[in-house]
N, C-alpha and C positions, 0 to 999 in steps of 0.2 A: 434552755434555749436552742441547743443543737437538736434536741428531740422535736421541739415545736417546728424548727426549720425543715427537719426531716419529714415530718407529717405533712407540712404545707406543700413540700416538693412532690411528695407522692400523690397528694390530692390534685395538685395541678396537672401532674402527669396523667393521672387517671382521667381527669376530665378532658384533657387534650386527646387521649386515646379514644374516649367515647365520642368526642366531637369529630374525630377523623373516621373512626370505624362505622359509626351509625349511618352517615351519609352514604358510604360505600354500600351498606347492606341495603338501605332503603331505596338507593338510586335504581337499581335494576328491577326491584320489586315494584315500585310505583310506575316506572316507565312502562314495564310490561303490562301492568294492570290498566293504565290509562289507555295504551293502544288497543289492547284486547277488548275491554269492555266498551270503549267507544265505537270501536268497528263492528261490534255485535249489534249495536242499536242504530248504526248510520248506513245509509246507502252510499254516502260518500266515503273516501278514504282518507282517514286522519294519519299523519306521520310527522315525525320530527327527527332531526339529526342527532340531537344531543340533549340529555336531561342532566341537570347538575343540581345537587342539594348541598346546602351549606348551613351548618349550625352556628358558625362563628361570625359570619359576615355582618348579620344584624342581630346578634345576641342581645336579649334573650329570645329574639324570634328566629325562626328558620326561614330560609329563602330557597325557592325552587325556580330554576331557569331552564327555559326551553329554547333551543336554537334551531333555527330552519324549520318552523312548524308550517305544515301545508294541509289544506283540506281541498281534495280533488273530486269533483263530481263523478258519481258512478252510475247514474241513471239518465236514460234518454230524456231530453236531447242535450243534456249537459255532461255527457261522458268525456272525461279528460280536461273539462274546464277547471281552472284553478279559482276556487271561490274565496279562499283565504290564505294568505301567505305572510309570514312574519319573520323578520331576521332574529328578534329576540323577544321573548315574554318572560318577565320577572314577577314572581309573586311572593309577598312576605306573609307568613302566617305565624300564629301563636305556636311556639314550639311544643308547649304541653298539649295543645289540641291534636297533635299528630299521634299522640299515645292514648287519648281518651275515647270514649265512645260517643261523644256529643258532636263529633264532626270537626272539620277544619274551621278555623277562625281567620279570615283573611283580613289583613290590614293595609296592604299597599299592592297596586297593580301598575306594572310598566309595560307598555307596548312599544317596541322600537322597530320602525320600518315596516308597519303592517300594510298590506295591500288587499283591499276588500272589493270584490266585484259582484254585485247583485244583478241578476238577469231574470226577466220575465219573458217567456216564449210567446209567440204569436197565439197559441192555443190556451194561454193563461197559466201554464205551469211555471214555477219559480225555482231557482237553483238553490235557495237556502232551505227548501223543504227537504231536509236530508235524514229525517227519522224514518226508520222502517215501520210500515203499517202492519205489524204482525202481532199474533196472540201472545207471542213471547215478549215483545215490548210492552204489551198492555199489562201482562203479568208483572213485569219488571216495575212499571209504573205503579200498579196497584200495590205491590209489595212495598215500594218506596213510600207511597201515601200512607200505608198502614203503619210503617215503621216511624214516619214522621209524626203521626198521631200518637203512637205509643212512647216514642223515645225523644220526640223533638227533632227539628231539622238537622240533617247531617252536614249542613253548610251554613255557617254563620258570617255575616258580613259586618266587619267593624273597621270599615275603610277610613283611612285619614287622607290618602293621596292616590289619585289616579293620573297617570301621565301617559300621553300618547305623543310620539315624535315621528315626523316624516311619514305620515301616513298618505296612502293613495286610495281615494274612494271613487268608485265608478258604479253607475247604475244604468242598465239598458232595458228599455221596455219595448220589445218587438211588436206588441199588440197595439201600441199608441204611437210608436216611432219616437219615443221620448228618450233623450240621452243626457245624463248629467255626470259631471265629474268634479273632483277637487284634487289638486296636486301641486304641493303637498298641503297636509293639515297637521298642525301641532295643537295639543290641548293639555291643560292642567286643571284639575278639579280637586279642590281641598275642602275637607269638612268632616263632620262626624255623621256618618251615614247610619249608625246604629240608634241615633236618638230619634224620637218621634218627631221633634221639630229641631231644625239646625239652621245655622248660617253657613252658607257655602260661598267659596270664592271660585270663579270661573274665569279662565283666560284661554282664548283660543285664536289662532291665526290660520286663515284658509287663503290659499293662493290659487291663481288661475282657475277661478270658478267658471264652469261652462254649463249651459242648459239649452237644450234644442228640443223642440217638439214639432212634429209633423213638418219637417223641413224649414221650420223657422227657428233661427238662432236668436233666443231672447236674452241671453247672458254670455259674455265671451271675454276671458282674461281679466276678470274682476278679482281684486284682493279684499278680504274683509277680516275685521278684527274685532273680538268682543272681550271686554274687560268689565266684569260685572260681579256685584254682591247680590246673592239670592237668598231670600227667606224660603226655607224649604219645609213644607208639611209633608213628611215622609209617609204617613198614613194614608193621606188623600192623594198624594203624589202631586201637589200643586206647588209651583215655584213662582214667586213674586219678585219682580225686578225692583231693585233699590238704587243704590249708586251704581251707575254703569256708564260705559262709553262703547258706542258702536261706530266703527270706521269702516267706510266703503271707498277704497282708494284714498283721496285726500279728504273726503267729506267725513266730519266727526259730528256725531248727534247722540242724543240720549233716547232711550225707549222707556215708555211707562206701560204698565200692565203686568199680565201673568201668563204662565204657560202650564198647562196641566197634562198629565200622562195617564189617561184612562186605560182600560184594558186593550183598546185598540185606537190607534191614531194619536193625534195630538190636538188638544184644544188650546186656543189662544184668544187673547184680547190685548193686542199691542197698538201702540200709537207713537208716532214721532213726536218727540218732546222738546226738540230744539228748533228755534226760528232764526238762528244766527248763521245760517249756511250762506257762503258767498259764492258768487258766480264763478270765481277762479276754481272753487272746489268742485262745482258741477263739471267743469271742463276736464277735471281728472278722471271722469268716467269714460272719457274718450281715450283709448289706448295711445293714439298718436300724440296726444298732449301729455298725457301722464308719464310717458317714458322718454320723452325727449326734452331735456333742458326746463323741466316744469318749475324749478326753483327760481328761475329768471322770468317767469310769466307773470305780467301784471294785467288784471282784469277788473272791470267795474260794470255796474249796472244794478238795476232793481230787479230782485227775484223773490219768488216765493215757492216754497216746497212743503208739501203736506203729504202724509202716508199713514195708513192704518191697515190692520189685518184683524178679523174677527170671525170665529168659528172653528171648525174642525178640519184638520188636514189628515186625511185617511186614503190610502191608495192613490187613485188618480183624481180624488175629489179634493178641491181647494177651499180654503176659508174665503169669506168675502174679503175684498181688499180694494184699495184705491191708492194710486200715486199720481199726484198732480204737480206740474212744474210750470212756472211762469217767469219769462225774462223780459224786461223792457230796457231799452237804451244800453244794451250791453256792448262791451268792447273788450278786446285783448290785445296786448303788444308784448313782444319779447324785448327785453332791455337791450339786447345787442343788435336789434334790426330797426331799419328806419320808419316803416310803415305800420300801421295798426288796422285791424279789422273792426268796423264800427257798425252801428245800426242794427245790432243783433236783437232779434225779438223771437221769442219761442212761447208758445202756448200748447201744452201737451198734457195728456191724461191717460193713464191705463187703469182699467177697472174690471172687477168681477163681482157679481152679486152672490158669489158662492155656488159651488158645484163643480163642474168639469172645467177644463182649461178652454173648452170651445165657447164658454160664455164670457170670455175675456174680450174686451173691446180697446182698442188703441185709437186715440184722436189726436193728430197734430194739425189743427185747422190753420195755424199760421207759423211760418218760419221765414226769416229774412235776415240778410246781412249785406254789407257794402265792403268791397275789397278793391283797392286801386281805382276808385271811381265807378266800378261796375256793380250793379245791384243784382242780387239772386233772390228769389222768393220761391217757396215751395209749400205743400201741404200734403197730408197723408191721413188716411183713415182706414182701419181694418176691423172686422168682426167675424165671429164664427170661424176661427182659424183652423180648426180640426175638421169639422164636418164639411164646410163648404165656404172656403175664404171668400168674404166680400171685401173688396178693396176699392179705393179711390186715391189717385195720386196725381199730382200736377208740379211742374217746375218751369219757371220762366226767368230768363236773365242771362247774363254773360259771366264767364269766368276766364280771366288773363292768367294763363299758367306762367307767363313770364314774371308776373307780380308776386307769385307764391313765395319766392326766395326773400322778398321784401317784408313778408309777414310771418313767415314760418322758417325755423332754422333747418334747412336741408342739409344733408351730409355734403361735404366738399365734393364728394364723387358723383353727385347727382346734379343734372342740369335740366330745367324745363322751359318750354316756350310754346306760344300758340294761344288761340282764342276759341273757346267752346260757347257756342250760342244754342239755347235750348228754349223752346216753347212747346211743351208737351203736356197732354192731359190724357189719363186712362182711368176707366172705372169698369167695374163688372164683378162677376162671381167665378170662382175657379170651375165650377161645374160647367159654366158657359165656355170657358177656355177649353176644357177637356173634351166637351161634345161638339165644339166648333160652332156654337150658336152665336155667330159674330153679330147678328142683328140685335142681340140683347146687350151687347157691350157697347162702351164708348172709348174711342181712341182716336186722337187726332194730334197733329202738330209737326214740327220739323226739328231736326237736330243737325248742326253744322260744325265741323271742326276745320280750322284753317291754320296752315302754318305750324302745326304742332311738332314738337320734337321732345324726346325724352332720352337723356344720355346718362347712363350709369356706368361708372368705370369697371372695366373688365366684361362688359357685355356690348353687343352691337347696338348702335344708336338706332332708335325708332323714330321715323319722320313721317307725318302725315301731311302731304302737301295740301289736300283738300278731301274732306269726306262729308257727303250730305245724305241724309236719311229722312223719309217721310214716314208718318205713322198712320196706320189705320187698324181697325180691329182685326182685319184679316191678315195683314202682313206689314213687315217692315221693308220698305223699298230702298235700296241703295241706288241713288241716282249716279254717283260717281264716288270712287274711293281710290286714292293714289297714295300708297303706302311704301316706304322703304325702311328695311331693317338691315343695318350695316351695308354691305355692298349689294344686297338683294333689293328688287323693286317689284311691286305687285300692283296691278290695277284691276279692279273688280267692280261689277254691277250686277244687279239681280234683285230677288225678292227672298225674304226669310219669313216663313209662317210659323205659328205657334210660338212666337218669340216671348209672349207673356208667360205661358207655361214653363218655357225653359228659364226664364228669369226668376219666376217666383217659386218654382218647385223642382227645378232640375229636370223638366220633361224633355222630350226629344225636340230639338230644333230642326225644322224642316225648310228646304228651300232649293232654289236653283241659281247658280252663280256662273258668270263668264269671267274667266281669270286670264289675265295676260302679264307676261314679265319679260324684260330684256336679259335679266340675270337673276338666278336663283342659286345662291351658294349654300347649299345644304350643309357643308362642312362648318361653315361659320354659325348657321342657325342651330346646328346640334352642339355647338361648343367644342368642336373638335380642333379648330384652329383659331387663332387671334384674328381680329378684324384687320383687314388690309390697311396699310398705311400709305397708300398712293397719294402723292402730293396733289395731284390734280383731281382727286376724287373719282377717277375712272376705274371701272373694274379691270383687273388684271386678265390678260388674255389666257394665261396658263392656269390650270387649276391648282389650288393651294395644296400643299403637302400636309396631311394630317399629322399634327404634332403630338396629340394625345388622344386617348380613348374618349369618345363622347357618350351620349346616352341615346338609347332608342327613341325613335319618334313614335309617341303615343297617339293612337287614333281614338278620340272621345267616343264613348258609347251612346252619348245623348245627341248625336248628330245623324241626320238623314238628308244628305246633301247631294245634289247632282251638279258636277262642275264640268264645264266645257273649257279646255285649257289650250292655250297658245304661248309657249314658252321658248324664247330665242335661244337661251343657254342655261344649262344646269351643270353645277359643279358638285360632284358626289364622291368622296374619297379621291381617287386619282383619276376618274373619269370626267371627261368633257362631253356633254350631250348637247346637241344643237337641233334647232327646228323641231321642237317637241310639240305635237298635237294630239289630242284624244279626249276621250270622256272618262271621268273618274266619278265613282258613286261611293260616297262615304256614309256608312250605315252600321251601327252596332259594333263599332270598334274595328271595322274592316274597311279597306279601300279596294273596291273592285275597278280593275282597269280594263277598258276595252278599246278596240280600234286605235291603239297607240301607234304613232309613227314618229320616227326621229332619225337623226344621224349620229352614229357613235362608232368608235374604233376605226374611223376612216372610211366607213361604208354606211349603208342605211339599214334601218332596223324597224320591223313592225312586231308588235307584241299584245298580249292580253295576259291577265292573271290577277292576283290579289296580294295584298299586304295586310296582315291582321295582328292587332294586340288584344283581341277579345278575350283569349285565354290567359295570356301572360304579357305584361309589359316588357319583362326582362328577357323573354324568349319569343319574339314576334314570328309568325308563320308566314312564309313566302311561297307563292306558286307563280310560275311563269311559263308561257309558251311564247317562243320568239322565232322569228325568221330574220337571219342576217344575210346581207348580200354585199359582196366585195369589200370585206373588212379587211384590215391589215393585221397580219399575224404579229408584227412588232408592237403596234400600238395596243393591241389586245392583252399582250403579255405585260406591258408596262402599267396598264390601267386596271387590270382585274387580278386581285389577290387569288381568286379561285384558279385561274390559269398558271399563275406562279407556283401554286401549291401542287397541282395535279397533272399539268401539261408543261413541264419546264422547257421542252424543246422548242416552244414558240419563241423562246429568247433569241434563238439563232436562225429563226425562220423568216425568209422573206417572201414577198408576193402577197397575194390576198386570197380570201376564202369566202365561201358562203356556207351557212349552217342553219339547220332546223334544230330547236331545242325545246325540250318539255322538262321542267324542273320543279321540285318541291324540296323545301328545307326549312329548318328552324334558323333563326338568327340569334345572335348574342346581343347584350345590352349595348354594345358599341357598334351595332349594325353590321358586323362581319358575319360570315356564314359559319354556322355550327356544323362542321364537316361530317361528324358521325351520323348526322340526321339527313344528310344530302342524298336525294335520289334523282336521277336524271337519265334521259335517253335522247338520242338525236342522231343526226347525220351531218357529217362535215365534207364539203366538196371544194376542190381547187384544181384549176386547169393550169396554173402556172405557180409552182411553189419552189422557193430557193432555200436549200438547205446548206448553210454556211458553217464549215469546220465543226461538224458534229462528231464528237469522239466515238459514237456508236458506229457510224458508217466507215469512219477512218479504220477502226480496229476491224470491222467486218472485211473491208477491202484488203487490209493487210493479211488477214487469215487466208483469204482466197486468192491473194496475188493478183487482184483485179483493179486496175486504175479506174475502171468505169464506175465502181462504187464511190469514188471520191469526186464525181461530178456533182455540181450545186444545182442541177436542174432536175425537176420531177414533173411529170405530166399526168393530167387527168386522175387526180386523186379523189377516192370516195371512201369515206370511212364511217361506218355505223358503229355508235358507241353506247355505252351505258355507265352511270355512276351509282354505286351502291357499296355500303359498308366501308366507305373511306377509300374505294379503288375505282379507277376508271378502266373499263374493259372494252376492248374493240373486237368486233367479229373480223374474220379474215378479209383483208383488203389488199389490192395490188398497188405498188409503188413503183414507177417507172422512173429510172434514173439513167438517162442516156439510152443505151441499147440493152441495159440490165433490167430485168423484172424481178421485184421481190414481193412475195406474198406474206403479210405479216398478220399476227393476231396475238392477243395477250392482254396484260393489264399494267397499270401504274398506280402506286399507292401515294397517300398523303406524305409518306416519309421519302417520296420520290425513288423508292425501289421500283425495279422494272421486272417483268417476267413475260418475255415475248418468245414466240417461235417464228422463224423466218425460213421460207422456202425460196432460195436464190436460184433464178435461172441464169446459167453463165452463157455469155455471148461469144461469138467468133469460133476460133479453132478449139477452145477448151470444151466446147459443146459437143464436139464429135466423140470425145471420150467420157466427159462428165457434164450432163445436161443440166441437172439440179442438185442443189446441196441443201440439207436440212440443218438449221443453225439454231442453238439455244442462246438467248440473250438475257443475262441476269445483271445483278448489280444495281448501278444508278445510271442515269443518263450522263452524268459527269464522269463517272467511272465504270463504264460497262464491262461485263465479263462475257467473252465469246466462246462458245463450245461447239465444234462441228461434229456431226454424227459421221465418223470415219467409215464405220462397217457399212452403213447404208450406201455411202458414196462409192465405195470400191465395188460393192456388189452391182450397183447401177452401171458403173463404168464397164465392168466385166460383161454384163449382159448386152451392152450397146455394142461393145467390140465383137463379141461372138456373132451377133446377128449380122453385123456388117460383113465380116470376113466369110461367113457361110454363103451369103448371097453372092459374094464375089467369086468364090471357088466353085460352087456346085451349080450355080444357075438354076436349072430345073431339077426336080427329084426323079424325073423319068429317065430311063436309059434309052438310047436310040434303037430303032427297029433292026438296024444292021447287026448291032452288037448282039442282040438276042438270038440271032441265027446260029451262032456258034458258042457252045458252053465255055470252051476254053477261052475264047476271046471275051466272053462275058465276065468270067472270073479275073482275067488279066486287066480288063478295063476297070473293074471294081477296085483291084488291088492298087492299080497306078493312080486311080483317082483318090483313093485313100491316103497313099503315101504323099502324093502332091498336096492334099489338104493339110496333112500333119506338118509337112516342111513348110508350107506358107504360114501356118499358124505359128510355128516356132520363129519364122523370120519376122512375122508381124509383132510378136512379143518383143523382139529385140528392138525393133523400131520404136515401139510405145514407150519402152523404158528410156531409149536414148532421147526422145522427144520431150520427156518429163521435165517441166521447168521449175518445179518447187517440190517440197516434201509431200504435200497432199497428193499432186498428180503422179509423183513417182511411185508412191504406195498403191495408188489406184492403177497404174500401169503395170506394176508387178502382179497384182491380183488379177487384173484383166488378162495379162498374157498367160498365166498359169490356167486360168479358166478357159481361155481360147484353145490352148494346146490340148487340154483334157477333153474339151467339147469336140475338137477335131478328131481325136482318137475314137471318141464315141460315134461320130458320124462315119468314119472309115469302117468301123465294125458294122455299122448300120448298112452301109453300102455293099459290104461282103454278104450280109444277111439277105439284103434284097436281091442280089445277084443270084444266090442259091435258091430263093423263092421263085425267081423267074426261070431258072433251069428247071426246077421241079415242075413248074407249070408246062414248060415245053415238053418235058418227058411225058407227062400225063396226057398231053394233047396227041403226042406221036403214037403212044400205046392206044389211044382210042381210035385213032385212024386206021391202025393195023387190024383192028378187029373188024 
């Protein structure tokens, strides 16, 4: 017994050892082989994060799991596009088939979180064509076929279960402008796939189904579920529907027929098998009904629904199909609301005889309903939607928005009011719209909106006092349009052309409008601040303080509008702009501004430029040329962040200025300047500027012991400047403060660091000794650092003093004629003059030192006195030398006369 137990323990241990060791050995081998061999044959790149093999999890079967699988395009035009991605793929195979020569026997497949994106380019290439078209691949395929003939297939499918969970499927066809998507999709398929004939069980749920072709959205937000038993003929690949349920939103039905999978495409013969569909279920196809309190909706009415599809689906070719819907005496009412919508009638049919989507026709010859005593009727027809959409539509009746809350459960945060009256008819072809053949089209009628308001909590209230529009094939004419959004109001009139192309296929809307407003609060419209809570409803006089970052104003690319504007007041960030007039041209995502005139910053401003989101909505591009006249320094600082960032001294500057400015920059998503991209140049002028308690001038005056620099008055300021690389640079300019003149040049950074050079011309008695001082100014405006060039100042003082004393002592450089007559007298005169010059220089030195009032001037006086004495000594020697030269000349002349 003990021996048996020992043998059993050894056997179990050996099995466990094999079960643990074998996966570790095969793991690296299979992973490397899969990646290597697959990438030899693919133009795309196959990769995965982890491969795991287990012999115990599904014993006696083995399981392989791949985590983080990706297939990324490697050929143009799909380079870098992710074609397939999956969180996890699990495959269960027959354990013994891993060690045999007959290939792997797959029993179960699980795909968790796969995302598949199929794409067809405009030139017809597809991203799933990833096999290399090489001779090597052909040889591999040839060899594979040969091996298959000789030894049988290396891959045997004995599936019992296929499960897909949370899949995301997407297909884009750039050649036909078709887009389809499902997100998410779950599927479970059970049955014996190895048998020639089998019974299969299919259950799948697809949410948020979307289908759009040539600008027309045909399916949006639909949820579908299939629970079906299929009779499968595996050899012929024909699947016949038996017991099944098909659900589309709340509509439940059954399908009869079959689906076949030939070598290409899908063949089908399907028809709707249920006639017990209720009008309430049809309403579920409308998202607004299906997602809002649908369980409390009661509906009645006679209705019919029929549908069938017959033929082959392959590529962009559709099978023949027809969907017909009829409703008579329909009505619906929510249990919690007092009123019902009645008199609903619908006759509609969509059909295609088979072929391309362009052969599809849609007919809604009659649609009508009554709500709150107001009747509305409409009709619609469309054909050839791809090649040349042929359309006809009409609407006639009234809609009382105030009654909507009595028939439909609006959110508590939403309030509607107003009356919309319409009597409009349009008909034509898209080609006539595109080529502006208005004579071939029909369009007439009027649209009127009165007393409309829409109030959504958290957003500014929208109010339309009155708006009227008349319709013609050529244009939509706005007779009057009075709109208020929050505190802002706009009145507009004009014409809009190509409105049909804009409405039907997002073409460019063109027109000319005349716009007026008494207040335009851009802060509120951008969501930067909450709406004003003024009790009397009047706009506040002061601009609102932005409380949080807003979003950039996007300029639609499908607009080509010319606007003449007259705006009394605009609030933007902290700015208040009044009396705004000018022309705006909106085109291609850009607003071009010309001949703008306005009042801002306490002065007047004229400007031109552009604002564009054509390249990026998150980084708008701004260009501006402006001339500002008599604006306030203080208001400019308070209202412009740019000035606060780069010219902080405006905060303590009084008076007014004029300026020319040429600016270009990117903006951030909150409409603030992206300063590293800012480039600007201009000139600032001021004839009366008051500088109050500026630390920089206080410290400069203290360093130079000059009270004049602490004066708050400056005259005739002219500054040429440029902004680049985050710094404002100024060319040398003169600043007059009382009788003191300062020449400044340098730069200021976004970090408010300063780097300036100042040449200060000293007034009064100080100028006799030290006329100019060069000063370096660093640090920041709030904490400046002053350094004076002492060596240059002393040298200048010495030069000035020497020149002055020489002029006083020597007068002219020539000696008198009387002195020249006698050599002794000449030498004596030169010696006396030299001694006198030296003595005067020494005395002047003592006076200069005695007069010095501060450290700087004392140092300069010492230097100047030493230089003065030294220069006097040189001049004394020069006088002696000149005297000897004159004596030599006299002697030479006397000798000549003697001969």
